[in-house]
Backbone as XML, in Angstrom:
<?xml version="1.0"?>
<chain id="A" units="angstrom">
  <residue number="1" name="MET">
    <atom name="N" x="0.544" y="-1.209" z="0.168"/>
    <atom name="CA" x="0.128" y="-0.052" z="0.009"/>
    <atom name="C" x="0.686" y="1.489" z="-0.097"/>
  </residue>
  <residue number="2" name="GLU">
    <atom name="N" x="1.785" y="1.554" z="-0.634"/>
    <atom name="CA" x="2.576" y="2.529" z="-1.154"/>
    <atom name="C" x="1.779" y="3.557" z="-1.320"/>
  </residue>
  <residue number="3" name="GLN">
    <atom name="N" x="2.508" y="4.523" z="-0.278"/>
    <atom name="CA" x="1.960" y="6.244" z="-0.696"/>
    <atom name="C" x="2.706" y="7.005" z="-1.339"/>
  </residue>
  <residue number="4" name="THR">
    <atom name="N" x="1.911" y="7.523" z="-2.678"/>
    <atom name="CA" x="2.767" y="8.231" z="-3.772"/>
    <atom name="C" x="3.452" y="9.450" z="-3.292"/>
  </residue>
  <residue number="5" name="ASP">
    <atom name="N" x="3.118" y="10.137" z="-2.353"/>
    <atom name="CA" x="3.887" y="11.440" z="-1.744"/>
    <atom name="C" x="4.516" y="10.991" z="-0.675"/>
  </residue>
  <residue number="6" name="CYS">
    <atom name="N" x="4.926" y="10.200" z="0.128"/>
    <atom name="CA" x="5.614" y="9.703" z="0.969"/>
    <atom name="C" x="6.770" y="9.312" z="1.128"/>
  </residue>
  <residue number="7" name="ILE">
    <atom name="N" x="8.059" y="10.274" z="1.510"/>
    <atom name="CA" x="9.120" y="9.895" z="1.508"/>
    <atom name="C" x="10.027" y="8.627" z="1.547"/>
  </residue>
  <residue number="8" name="PHE">
    <atom name="N" x="9.335" y="8.167" z="2.561"/>
    <atom name="CA" x="9.642" y="7.179" z="3.315"/>
    <atom name="C" x="9.247" y="5.730" z="2.120"/>
  </residue>
  <residue number="9" name="CYS">
    <atom name="N" x="8.421" y="5.921" z="1.647"/>
    <atom name="CA" x="8.071" y="5.098" z="0.761"/>
    <atom name="C" x="8.835" y="4.999" z="-0.576"/>
  </residue>
  <residue number="10" name="LYS">
    <atom name="N" x="9.184" y="6.152" z="-1.073"/>
    <atom name="CA" x="9.788" y="6.348" z="-2.282"/>
    <atom name="C" x="11.768" y="5.776" z="-2.069"/>
  </residue>
  <residue number="11" name="ILE">
    <atom name="N" x="11.530" y="6.205" z="-0.504"/>
    <atom name="CA" x="13.363" y="6.017" z="-0.254"/>
    <atom name="C" x="12.880" y="4.162" z="-0.227"/>
  </residue>
  <residue number="12" name="VAL">
    <atom name="N" x="12.095" y="3.414" z="0.088"/>
    <atom name="CA" x="12.036" y="2.343" z="0.091"/>
    <atom name="C" x="11.920" y="1.843" z="-1.625"/>
  </residue>
  <residue number="13" name="ALA">
    <atom name="N" x="11.185" y="2.450" z="-2.356"/>
    <atom name="CA" x="11.397" y="2.407" z="-3.713"/>
    <atom name="C" x="12.608" y="2.298" z="-4.593"/>
  </residue>
  <residue number="14" name="GLY">
    <atom name="N" x="13.598" y="2.929" z="-3.682"/>
    <atom name="CA" x="14.825" y="3.459" z="-4.537"/>
    <atom name="C" x="14.662" y="4.666" z="-4.970"/>
  </residue>
  <residue number="15" name="ASP">
    <atom name="N" x="13.895" y="5.644" z="-5.000"/>
    <atom name="CA" x="13.063" y="6.769" z="-5.872"/>
    <atom name="C" x="14.413" y="7.857" z="-5.242"/>
  </residue>
  <residue number="16" name="ILE">
    <atom name="N" x="14.900" y="7.870" z="-3.731"/>
    <atom name="CA" x="14.856" y="8.737" z="-3.317"/>
    <atom name="C" x="16.317" y="7.972" z="-2.538"/>
  </residue>
  <residue number="17" name="PRO">
    <atom name="N" x="18.000" y="8.566" z="-2.816"/>
    <atom name="CA" x="18.738" y="8.064" z="-2.231"/>
    <atom name="C" x="18.407" y="8.287" z="-1.075"/>
  </residue>
  <residue number="18" name="SER">
    <atom name="N" x="19.348" y="6.999" z="-0.128"/>
    <atom name="CA" x="19.807" y="7.283" z="1.303"/>
    <atom name="C" x="20.668" y="6.418" z="1.646"/>
  </residue>
  <residue number="19" name="ARG">
    <atom name="N" x="21.304" y="6.537" z="2.990"/>
    <atom name="CA" x="22.598" y="5.882" z="3.631"/>
    <atom name="C" x="21.807" y="4.902" z="4.068"/>
  </residue>
  <residue number="20" name="LYS">
    <atom name="N" x="21.509" y="3.436" z="3.638"/>
    <atom name="CA" x="21.085" y="2.443" z="3.871"/>
    <atom name="C" x="22.112" y="1.783" z="5.107"/>
  </residue>
  <residue number="21" name="VAL">
    <atom name="N" x="21.828" y="1.211" z="6.314"/>
    <atom name="CA" x="22.620" y="0.551" z="7.234"/>
    <atom name="C" x="22.616" y="-0.258" z="7.517"/>
  </residue>
  <residue number="22" name="HIS">
    <atom name="N" x="23.185" y="-1.210" z="8.037"/>
    <atom name="CA" x="22.778" y="-2.175" z="9.691"/>
    <atom name="C" x="21.461" y="-3.529" z="8.368"/>
  </residue>
  <residue number="23" name="HIS">
    <atom name="N" x="20.716" y="-2.887" z="8.211"/>
    <atom name="CA" x="19.354" y="-4.051" z="7.808"/>
    <atom name="C" x="18.668" y="-3.439" z="6.592"/>
  </residue>
  <residue number="24" name="GLU">
    <atom name="N" x="18.493" y="-4.505" z="5.746"/>
    <atom name="CA" x="17.249" y="-4.332" z="4.867"/>
    <atom name="C" x="16.812" y="-5.820" z="4.363"/>
  </residue>
  <residue number="25" name="ASP">
    <atom name="N" x="15.384" y="-5.915" z="4.027"/>
    <atom name="CA" x="15.039" y="-7.132" z="3.798"/>
    <atom name="C" x="13.696" y="-6.782" z="2.726"/>
  </residue>
  <residue number="26" name="GLU">
    <atom name="N" x="13.261" y="-7.921" z="2.731"/>
    <atom name="CA" x="11.296" y="-7.314" z="2.176"/>
    <atom name="C" x="10.349" y="-6.850" z="2.950"/>
  </residue>
  <residue number="27" name="SER">
    <atom name="N" x="10.910" y="-6.698" z="4.597"/>
    <atom name="CA" x="9.928" y="-5.856" z="5.507"/>
    <atom name="C" x="10.638" y="-4.805" z="6.335"/>
  </residue>
  <residue number="28" name="VAL">
    <atom name="N" x="11.459" y="-4.357" z="6.083"/>
    <atom name="CA" x="12.308" y="-3.689" z="7.290"/>
    <atom name="C" x="13.308" y="-3.272" z="6.385"/>
  </residue>
  <residue number="29" name="VAL">
    <atom name="N" x="13.655" y="-1.552" z="6.422"/>
    <atom name="CA" x="15.054" y="-1.306" z="5.836"/>
    <atom name="C" x="15.369" y="-0.255" z="6.863"/>
  </residue>
  <residue number="30" name="SER">
    <atom name="N" x="16.697" y="0.166" z="6.855"/>
    <atom name="CA" x="17.052" y="1.225" z="8.015"/>
    <atom name="C" x="18.191" y="2.263" z="7.160"/>
  </residue>
  <residue number="31" name="PHE">
    <atom name="N" x="18.084" y="3.306" z="7.936"/>
    <atom name="CA" x="19.353" y="3.975" z="6.870"/>
    <atom name="C" x="19.451" y="5.182" z="8.386"/>
  </residue>
  <residue number="32" name="LEU">
    <atom name="N" x="20.418" y="6.096" z="8.202"/>
    <atom name="CA" x="20.850" y="7.175" z="8.880"/>
    <atom name="C" x="19.643" y="8.396" z="8.623"/>
  </residue>
  <residue number="33" name="ASP">
    <atom name="N" x="19.339" y="8.971" z="9.716"/>
    <atom name="CA" x="18.877" y="9.806" z="9.670"/>
    <atom name="C" x="19.598" y="11.500" z="9.182"/>
  </residue>
  <residue number="34" name="ILE">
    <atom name="N" x="18.697" y="11.927" z="7.968"/>
    <atom name="CA" x="19.069" y="13.115" z="7.395"/>
    <atom name="C" x="19.223" y="14.423" z="8.721"/>
  </residue>
  <residue number="35" name="ASN">
    <atom name="N" x="19.301" y="13.852" z="9.656"/>
    <atom name="CA" x="19.300" y="15.196" z="11.214"/>
    <atom name="C" x="19.257" y="14.869" z="11.930"/>
  </residue>
  <residue number="36" name="PRO">
    <atom name="N" x="20.662" y="14.242" z="11.988"/>
    <atom name="CA" x="21.047" y="12.925" z="13.191"/>
    <atom name="C" x="20.749" y="14.162" z="14.406"/>
  </residue>
  <residue number="37" name="GLN">
    <atom name="N" x="20.306" y="13.147" z="15.677"/>
    <atom name="CA" x="20.489" y="14.066" z="16.857"/>
    <atom name="C" x="21.800" y="13.347" z="17.806"/>
  </residue>
  <residue number="38" name="ALA">
    <atom name="N" x="22.212" y="12.732" z="17.222"/>
    <atom name="CA" x="23.964" y="12.090" z="17.260"/>
    <atom name="C" x="24.213" y="11.407" z="16.162"/>
  </residue>
  <residue number="39" name="ALA">
    <atom name="N" x="25.755" y="10.942" z="16.182"/>
    <atom name="CA" x="26.316" y="10.286" z="15.207"/>
    <atom name="C" x="25.764" y="9.020" z="15.249"/>
  </residue>
  <residue number="40" name="GLY">
    <atom name="N" x="25.282" y="8.125" z="14.550"/>
    <atom name="CA" x="24.750" y="6.692" z="14.250"/>
    <atom name="C" x="23.149" y="6.909" z="14.621"/>
  </residue>
  <residue number="41" name="HIS">
    <atom name="N" x="22.598" y="8.030" z="14.485"/>
    <atom name="CA" x="21.385" y="7.965" z="14.614"/>
    <atom name="C" x="20.682" y="7.335" z="13.658"/>
  </residue>
  <residue number="42" name="THR">
    <atom name="N" x="20.053" y="6.191" z="13.530"/>
    <atom name="CA" x="19.102" y="5.431" z="12.754"/>
    <atom name="C" x="17.543" y="5.511" z="12.041"/>
  </residue>
  <residue number="43" name="LEU">
    <atom name="N" x="17.086" y="5.322" z="11.384"/>
    <atom name="CA" x="15.928" y="4.853" z="11.334"/>
    <atom name="C" x="15.253" y="4.042" z="10.756"/>
  </residue>
  <residue number="44" name="VAL">
    <atom name="N" x="14.422" y="3.225" z="11.311"/>
    <atom name="CA" x="14.128" y="1.753" z="10.979"/>
    <atom name="C" x="12.511" y="2.079" z="10.518"/>
  </residue>
  <residue number="45" name="ILE">
    <atom name="N" x="12.538" y="1.304" z="9.456"/>
    <atom name="CA" x="10.574" y="1.516" z="8.583"/>
    <atom name="C" x="10.364" y="0.495" z="8.492"/>
  </residue>
  <residue number="46" name="PRO">
    <atom name="N" x="9.105" y="0.152" z="8.455"/>
    <atom name="CA" x="8.385" y="-1.308" z="7.355"/>
    <atom name="C" x="8.521" y="-0.845" z="5.939"/>
  </residue>
  <residue number="47" name="THR">
    <atom name="N" x="8.623" y="-1.871" z="5.201"/>
    <atom name="CA" x="8.385" y="-1.133" z="3.740"/>
    <atom name="C" x="7.257" y="-1.039" z="3.331"/>
  </residue>
  <residue number="48" name="GLU">
    <atom name="N" x="6.308" y="-1.582" z="4.268"/>
    <atom name="CA" x="4.830" y="-1.392" z="4.081"/>
    <atom name="C" x="4.380" y="0.056" z="4.577"/>
  </residue>
  <residue number="49" name="HIS">
    <atom name="N" x="3.482" y="0.043" z="4.036"/>
    <atom name="CA" x="2.824" y="2.151" z="4.342"/>
    <atom name="C" x="2.367" y="1.968" z="5.249"/>
  </residue>
  <residue number="50" name="TYR">
    <atom name="N" x="2.344" y="1.871" z="7.022"/>
    <atom name="CA" x="1.295" y="2.634" z="7.930"/>
    <atom name="C" x="1.630" y="3.662" z="8.541"/>
  </residue>
  <residue number="51" name="THR">
    <atom name="N" x="1.031" y="4.595" z="8.753"/>
    <atom name="CA" x="1.069" y="6.232" z="9.475"/>
    <atom name="C" x="1.899" y="5.475" z="10.799"/>
  </residue>
  <residue number="52" name="TRP">
    <atom name="N" x="0.588" y="4.758" z="11.463"/>
    <atom name="CA" x="0.964" y="4.513" z="13.116"/>
    <atom name="C" x="1.273" y="2.949" z="13.679"/>
  </residue>
  <residue number="53" name="PHE">
    <atom name="N" x="2.047" y="3.187" z="14.684"/>
    <atom name="CA" x="2.475" y="1.767" z="14.742"/>
    <atom name="C" x="1.433" y="0.637" z="15.309"/>
  </residue>
  <residue number="54" name="GLN">
    <atom name="N" x="-0.030" y="0.874" z="16.122"/>
    <atom name="CA" x="-0.783" y="0.454" z="16.225"/>
    <atom name="C" x="-1.561" y="-0.299" z="15.151"/>
  </residue>
  <residue number="55" name="ASP">
    <atom name="N" x="-1.282" y="0.753" z="14.646"/>
    <atom name="CA" x="-2.057" y="0.005" z="13.062"/>
    <atom name="C" x="-1.573" y="-1.225" z="11.844"/>
  </residue>
  <residue number="56" name="MET">
    <atom name="N" x="-0.298" y="-1.218" z="12.463"/>
    <atom name="CA" x="0.583" y="-2.177" z="11.803"/>
    <atom name="C" x="-0.250" y="-3.819" z="12.138"/>
  </residue>
  <residue number="57" name="PRO">
    <atom name="N" x="-0.415" y="-4.569" z="10.985"/>
    <atom name="CA" x="-0.525" y="-6.357" z="11.575"/>
    <atom name="C" x="0.379" y="-6.757" z="12.395"/>
  </residue>
  <residue number="58" name="ASP">
    <atom name="N" x="0.299" y="-7.377" z="13.492"/>
    <atom name="CA" x="1.218" y="-8.216" z="14.037"/>
    <atom name="C" x="2.558" y="-8.668" z="13.609"/>
  </residue>
  <residue number="59" name="ALA">
    <atom name="N" x="2.291" y="-9.070" z="12.709"/>
    <atom name="CA" x="3.571" y="-9.975" z="11.995"/>
    <atom name="C" x="4.884" y="-8.658" z="11.570"/>
  </residue>
  <residue number="60" name="ALA">
    <atom name="N" x="4.283" y="-7.854" z="10.689"/>
    <atom name="CA" x="4.795" y="-6.534" z="10.286"/>
    <atom name="C" x="5.044" y="-5.760" z="11.854"/>
  </residue>
  <residue number="61" name="TYR">
    <atom name="N" x="4.717" y="-5.519" z="12.414"/>
    <atom name="CA" x="5.386" y="-4.776" z="13.962"/>
    <atom name="C" x="6.166" y="-5.859" z="14.591"/>
  </residue>
  <residue number="62" name="ASP">
    <atom name="N" x="5.845" y="-6.935" z="14.553"/>
    <atom name="CA" x="7.401" y="-7.711" z="15.454"/>
    <atom name="C" x="8.528" y="-8.077" z="14.736"/>
  </residue>
  <residue number="63" name="ASN">
    <atom name="N" x="8.362" y="-8.033" z="13.094"/>
    <atom name="CA" x="9.303" y="-7.607" z="12.119"/>
    <atom name="C" x="10.044" y="-6.624" z="12.371"/>
  </residue>
  <residue number="64" name="LEU">
    <atom name="N" x="9.433" y="-5.387" z="12.334"/>
    <atom name="CA" x="10.233" y="-3.871" z="12.134"/>
    <atom name="C" x="10.805" y="-3.987" z="13.703"/>
  </residue>
  <residue number="65" name="MET">
    <atom name="N" x="10.310" y="-4.521" z="15.009"/>
    <atom name="CA" x="10.542" y="-4.488" z="16.301"/>
    <atom name="C" x="11.788" y="-5.584" z="16.703"/>
  </residue>
  <residue number="66" name="ARG">
    <atom name="N" x="11.948" y="-6.478" z="16.201"/>
    <atom name="CA" x="12.834" y="-7.520" z="16.218"/>
    <atom name="C" x="14.208" y="-6.585" z="14.988"/>
  </residue>
  <residue number="67" name="ALA">
    <atom name="N" x="13.939" y="-6.246" z="14.049"/>
    <atom name="CA" x="14.913" y="-5.524" z="13.388"/>
    <atom name="C" x="15.933" y="-4.352" z="13.970"/>
  </residue>
  <residue number="68" name="SER">
    <atom name="N" x="14.804" y="-3.878" z="14.743"/>
    <atom name="CA" x="14.881" y="-2.414" z="15.732"/>
    <atom name="C" x="16.200" y="-3.227" z="16.853"/>
  </residue>
  <residue number="69" name="LYS">
    <atom name="N" x="15.892" y="-4.346" z="17.230"/>
    <atom name="CA" x="16.745" y="-4.620" z="18.116"/>
    <atom name="C" x="17.915" y="-5.358" z="18.353"/>
  </residue>
  <residue number="70" name="ARG">
    <atom name="N" x="17.411" y="-5.933" z="17.258"/>
    <atom name="CA" x="19.132" y="-5.991" z="16.474"/>
    <atom name="C" x="20.042" y="-5.109" z="15.898"/>
  </residue>
  <residue number="71" name="ILE">
    <atom name="N" x="19.491" y="-4.177" z="15.522"/>
    <atom name="CA" x="20.296" y="-2.421" z="14.917"/>
    <atom name="C" x="20.701" y="-1.944" z="16.297"/>
  </residue>
  <residue number="72" name="ALA">
    <atom name="N" x="19.998" y="-1.980" z="17.013"/>
    <atom name="CA" x="20.257" y="-1.045" z="18.612"/>
    <atom name="C" x="21.483" y="-1.849" z="18.943"/>
  </residue>
  <residue number="73" name="ARG">
    <atom name="N" x="21.766" y="-2.865" z="19.098"/>
    <atom name="CA" x="22.542" y="-4.090" z="19.553"/>
    <atom name="C" x="23.852" y="-3.470" z="18.876"/>
  </residue>
  <residue number="74" name="GLU">
    <atom name="N" x="23.636" y="-3.606" z="18.117"/>
    <atom name="CA" x="24.817" y="-3.027" z="16.647"/>
    <atom name="C" x="25.439" y="-1.744" z="16.928"/>
  </residue>
  <residue number="75" name="LEU">
    <atom name="N" x="24.641" y="-0.929" z="17.047"/>
    <atom name="CA" x="24.770" y="0.646" z="17.142"/>
    <atom name="C" x="25.403" y="0.621" z="18.549"/>
  </residue>
  <residue number="76" name="LYS">
    <atom name="N" x="25.210" y="-0.290" z="19.466"/>
    <atom name="CA" x="25.391" y="0.701" z="20.550"/>
    <atom name="C" x="26.895" y="-0.262" z="20.867"/>
  </residue>
  <residue number="77" name="ALA">
    <atom name="N" x="27.207" y="-1.161" z="20.467"/>
    <atom name="CA" x="28.362" y="-1.581" z="19.924"/>
    <atom name="C" x="29.558" y="-0.696" z="19.084"/>
  </residue>
  <residue number="78" name="GLU">
    <atom name="N" x="29.025" y="-0.396" z="17.935"/>
    <atom name="CA" x="29.501" y="0.199" z="16.973"/>
    <atom name="C" x="30.270" y="1.900" z="17.774"/>
  </residue>
  <residue number="79" name="HIS">
    <atom name="N" x="28.947" y="2.287" z="18.639"/>
    <atom name="CA" x="29.484" y="3.716" z="18.311"/>
    <atom name="C" x="29.638" y="3.738" z="20.255"/>
  </residue>
  <residue number="80" name="LYS">
    <atom name="N" x="30.163" y="2.528" z="20.814"/>
    <atom name="CA" x="30.620" y="2.557" z="22.337"/>
    <atom name="C" x="29.653" y="3.316" z="23.303"/>
  </residue>
  <residue number="81" name="ALA">
    <atom name="N" x="28.188" y="3.287" z="22.970"/>
    <atom name="CA" x="27.395" y="3.963" z="23.879"/>
    <atom name="C" x="27.083" y="3.254" z="24.799"/>
  </residue>
  <residue number="82" name="ASP">
    <atom name="N" x="26.438" y="4.235" z="25.619"/>
    <atom name="CA" x="25.851" y="3.674" z="27.245"/>
    <atom name="C" x="24.414" y="2.718" z="27.295"/>
  </residue>
  <residue number="83" name="PHE">
    <atom name="N" x="23.132" y="2.947" z="26.022"/>
    <atom name="CA" x="22.260" y="2.621" z="25.613"/>
    <atom name="C" x="21.751" y="3.582" z="24.448"/>
  </residue>
  <residue number="84" name="ILE">
    <atom name="N" x="20.742" y="2.954" z="24.139"/>
    <atom name="CA" x="20.118" y="3.380" z="22.433"/>
    <atom name="C" x="18.883" y="3.899" z="22.832"/>
  </residue>
  <residue number="85" name="LYS">
    <atom name="N" x="18.707" y="4.863" z="22.309"/>
    <atom name="CA" x="17.313" y="5.702" z="22.735"/>
    <atom name="C" x="16.473" y="5.065" z="21.754"/>
  </residue>
  <residue number="86" name="LEU">
    <atom name="N" x="15.248" y="4.710" z="22.426"/>
    <atom name="CA" x="14.298" y="4.400" z="21.073"/>
    <atom name="C" x="12.949" y="5.356" z="21.063"/>
  </residue>
  <residue number="87" name="ARG">
    <atom name="N" x="12.447" y="5.583" z="20.327"/>
    <atom name="CA" x="11.399" y="6.587" z="19.952"/>
    <atom name="C" x="10.635" y="6.154" z="18.456"/>
  </residue>
  <residue number="88" name="ILE">
    <atom name="N" x="8.952" y="5.793" z="18.718"/>
    <atom name="CA" x="8.618" y="5.221" z="17.321"/>
    <atom name="C" x="7.809" y="6.429" z="17.030"/>
  </residue>
  <residue number="89" name="ASP">
    <atom name="N" x="7.642" y="6.886" z="16.216"/>
    <atom name="CA" x="7.176" y="8.062" z="15.308"/>
    <atom name="C" x="6.256" y="8.151" z="13.973"/>
  </residue>
  <residue number="90" name="GLY">
    <atom name="N" x="5.301" y="8.615" z="13.579"/>
    <atom name="CA" x="4.579" y="8.786" z="12.195"/>
    <atom name="C" x="4.174" y="9.759" z="12.081"/>
  </residue>
  <residue number="91" name="ARG">
    <atom name="N" x="4.502" y="10.701" z="12.982"/>
    <atom name="CA" x="4.081" y="12.250" z="13.052"/>
    <atom name="C" x="4.792" y="13.363" z="12.213"/>
  </residue>
  <residue number="92" name="ASP">
    <atom name="N" x="5.854" y="13.555" z="11.613"/>
    <atom name="CA" x="6.709" y="14.491" z="10.937"/>
    <atom name="C" x="6.658" y="13.614" z="9.508"/>
  </residue>
  <residue number="93" name="VAL">
    <atom name="N" x="6.851" y="12.684" z="9.239"/>
    <atom name="CA" x="6.609" y="11.943" z="8.485"/>
    <atom name="C" x="5.885" y="10.747" z="8.633"/>
  </residue>
  <residue number="94" name="PRO">
    <atom name="N" x="4.463" y="10.964" z="7.535"/>
    <atom name="CA" x="3.413" y="9.981" z="7.985"/>
    <atom name="C" x="3.828" y="8.276" z="7.529"/>
  </residue>
  <residue number="95" name="HIS">
    <atom name="N" x="4.735" y="8.257" z="8.131"/>
    <atom name="CA" x="4.950" y="6.646" z="7.971"/>
    <atom name="C" x="5.565" y="6.188" z="9.051"/>
  </residue>
  <residue number="96" name="VAL">
    <atom name="N" x="4.870" y="4.786" z="9.458"/>
    <atom name="CA" x="5.741" y="4.704" z="11.164"/>
    <atom name="C" x="7.478" y="4.360" z="10.758"/>
  </residue>
  <residue number="97" name="HIS">
    <atom name="N" x="7.963" y="5.056" z="11.905"/>
    <atom name="CA" x="9.635" y="5.097" z="12.094"/>
    <atom name="C" x="10.162" y="4.987" z="13.474"/>
  </residue>
  <residue number="98" name="VAL">
    <atom name="N" x="11.096" y="4.139" z="13.262"/>
    <atom name="CA" x="11.954" y="4.229" z="14.704"/>
    <atom name="C" x="13.373" y="4.634" z="14.532"/>
  </residue>
  <residue number="99" name="HIS">
    <atom name="N" x="12.861" y="5.438" z="16.031"/>
    <atom name="CA" x="14.311" y="6.090" z="16.440"/>
    <atom name="C" x="15.108" y="5.581" z="16.680"/>
  </residue>
  <residue number="100" name="LEU">
    <atom name="N" x="16.757" y="4.993" z="16.529"/>
    <atom name="CA" x="17.468" y="4.606" z="17.402"/>
    <atom name="C" x="18.752" y="5.658" z="17.377"/>
  </residue>
  <residue number="101" name="ILE">
    <atom name="N" x="19.080" y="6.113" z="18.505"/>
    <atom name="CA" x="19.785" y="6.815" z="19.028"/>
    <atom name="C" x="21.001" y="6.582" z="19.860"/>
  </residue>
  <residue number="102" name="PRO">
    <atom name="N" x="22.061" y="6.582" z="19.690"/>
    <atom name="CA" x="22.664" y="6.064" z="20.828"/>
    <atom name="C" x="23.173" y="7.254" z="21.258"/>
  </residue>
  <residue number="103" name="GLN">
    <atom name="N" x="23.612" y="6.825" z="22.769"/>
    <atom name="CA" x="23.157" y="7.899" z="24.152"/>
    <atom name="C" x="24.505" y="7.849" z="24.740"/>
  </residue>
  <residue number="104" name="PHE">
    <atom name="N" x="25.076" y="8.574" z="25.562"/>
    <atom name="CA" x="25.915" y="8.212" z="26.582"/>
    <atom name="C" x="25.457" y="9.361" z="27.948"/>
  </residue>
  <residue number="105" name="LEU">
    <atom name="N" x="25.439" y="8.360" z="29.029"/>
    <atom name="CA" x="25.412" y="8.875" z="30.587"/>
    <atom name="C" x="26.555" y="9.629" z="30.522"/>
  </residue>
  <residue number="106" name="GLN">
    <atom name="N" x="26.627" y="10.714" z="31.157"/>
    <atom name="CA" x="27.521" y="11.611" z="32.004"/>
    <atom name="C" x="28.491" y="11.048" z="32.924"/>
  </residue>
  <residue number="107" name="LYS">
    <atom name="N" x="29.682" y="10.675" z="32.615"/>
    <atom name="CA" x="30.205" y="10.709" z="33.615"/>
    <atom name="C" x="30.766" y="11.536" z="34.898"/>
  </residue>
  <residue number="108" name="SER">
    <atom name="N" x="30.560" y="11.110" z="36.106"/>
    <atom name="CA" x="31.114" y="12.159" z="37.297"/>
    <atom name="C" x="32.463" y="11.849" z="37.716"/>
  </residue>
  <residue number="109" name="SER">
    <atom name="N" x="33.279" y="13.381" z="38.170"/>
    <atom name="CA" x="34.361" y="13.160" z="37.603"/>
    <atom name="C" x="35.385" y="13.330" z="39.360"/>
  </residue>
</chain>
């Protein structure tokens, strides 16, 4: 159910270039955010168009979250982050997307 005006559907279709990283298969694609909040800020999206995560079929949601978990582990190791912040969105770009953002705890001296 591709939305012709959806930028993420265009990325999935290959009509818009992106820096795909960590994961791509028939149901999920991940790529670097163009306005990163931290180095490695990655978006994970379903290849099918859904605006909100609660509207996704269970299998699509499971695939999205399993891929996000695996990518979060890779990002944590790659960036030596203390943890990965996760946010599920669909507002600014009306296509479900998971933000994975490496985070670092402040060390007290």
